[in-house]
C-alpha positions in Angstrom: -86.4 137.8 4.0 -87.0 136.7 0.5 -90.6 136.9 -0.7 -92.4 135.4 -3.8 -92.6 137.7 -6.8 -95.4 137.8 -9.4 -93.6 134.8 -11.0 -93.5 131.7 -8.8 -90.0 131.0 -10.1 -88.5 134.4 -9.0 -87.7 135.3 -5.4 -87.8 139.1 -4.9 -86.2 141.0 -2.0 -86.2 144.7 -1.3 -83.7 145.2 1.6 -84.2 148.9 2.0 -83.6 152.1 0.1 -81.4 153.9 2.6 -78.9 151.3 3.5 -75.2 152.0 3.5 -73.4 150.2 0.7 -71.8 147.6 2.9 -75.2 146.7 4.4 -76.9 146.6 1.0 -74.1 144.3 -0.3 -74.4 142.0 2.8 -78.2 141.9 2.4 -77.8 140.8 -1.2 -75.2 138.1 -0.3 -77.5 136.8 2.5 -80.5 136.8 0.0 -78.5 134.6 -2.4 -77.8 132.1 0.4 -81.4 132.0 1.6 -82.8 131.7 -1.9 -80.5 128.8 -2.7 -81.3 127.2 0.7 -85.0 127.3 -0.2 -84.4 125.8 -3.6 -84.7 129.0 -5.6 -82.7 129.7 -8.7 -83.8 133.2 -9.7 -83.4 136.3 -7.5 -84.5 139.9 -8.0 -82.8 142.3 -5.6 -84.8 145.5 -5.7 -83.0 148.7 -4.7 -84.9 150.8 -7.4 -85.5 153.6 -4.9 -82.1 153.5 -3.2 -80.8 156.8 -2.0 -78.1 155.7 0.4 -75.3 158.0 1.5 -72.7 156.7 -0.9 -72.3 155.9 -4.6 -70.8 152.6 -5.5 -67.3 152.9 -6.8 -66.0 150.8 -9.7 -63.9 148.8 -7.3 -66.9 148.1 -5.1 -69.0 147.1 -8.0 -66.4 144.6 -9.2 -65.7 143.2 -5.7 -69.5 142.8 -5.1 -69.9 140.8 -8.2 -67.0 138.5 -7.1 -68.7 138.0 -3.7 -72.1 137.3 -5.2 -70.7 134.9 -7.8 -68.9 133.0 -5.0 -72.1 132.9 -3.0 -74.0 131.4 -6.0 -71.3 129.1 -7.1 -72.9 126.0 -5.6 -75.9 126.4 -7.9 -75.0 126.4 -11.6 -77.6 128.4 -13.6 -78.6 130.6 -10.7 -79.7 134.0 -12.1 -79.7 137.3 -10.2 -81.1 140.7 -11.4 -80.2 143.8 -9.4 -82.4 146.8 -9.8 -80.8 150.2 -9.0 -81.9 153.8 -9.8 -81.3 154.3 -13.5 -78.6 157.0 -12.8 -76.6 154.4 -10.9 -76.7 151.7 -13.6 -73.2 151.4 -15.1 -73.4 152.0 -18.9 -70.2 150.1 -19.3 -72.0 147.0 -17.8 -68.9 146.0 -15.8 -71.0 143.8 -13.4 -72.5 141.9 -16.3 -69.1 141.4 -17.9 -67.4 140.3 -14.8 -70.4 138.1 -13.8 -70.4 136.3 -17.1 -66.6 135.7 -17.0 -67.2 134.0 -13.6 -70.1 132.0 -15.0 -72.5 134.0 -12.8 -75.8 134.8 -14.6 -76.2 138.4 -13.4 -77.3 141.8 -14.7 -78.2 145.2 -13.5 -81.4 147.1 -14.5 -83.0 150.5 -14.0 -86.5 149.1 -13.5 -88.2 146.1 -11.8 -90.2 145.4 -15.0 -87.0 145.0 -17.1 -85.4 142.8 -14.4 -88.4 140.5 -14.2 -88.6 140.2 -18.0 -84.9 139.2 -18.1 -85.4 136.7 -15.2 -88.4 135.2 -16.8 -86.3 134.2 -19.9 -83.3 133.0 -17.9 -83.1 129.2 -18.2 -82.9 127.2 -15.0 -81.0 124.0 -15.4 -81.9 120.8 -13.6 -79.9 120.3 -10.4 -76.9 118.0 -10.9 -77.4 114.4 -10.3 -75.9 113.1 -7.0 -72.6 111.3 -7.5 -72.8 107.5 -7.4 -71.1 105.9 -4.4 
């Protein structure tokens, strides 16, 4: 379950460093849903020590960003930082590019410190006003 991070505004989860990719992806999607349900707007997903049995393919990276963007689509301004071992961070930044094209504020980092610094500066918009009846 999500837990508070050193910043009160950031929810941090660490689902496990030996999960298969499909389970890691599902845990991330579930964390987005539970963070939003609790009123959170910033999520740090920490897999910095991940050593699962597979390496994420380009197709899986792209598809995961689409899934996560969809999960966060009900909360404009939601920001998510994903921390992976530095050797797994895509230098082409495809997740960042796809995320921003989908209006999903998302990036991948090689350290928790970098991710927290980025999330600390991510603006959180006010929730939309309810529609008048």
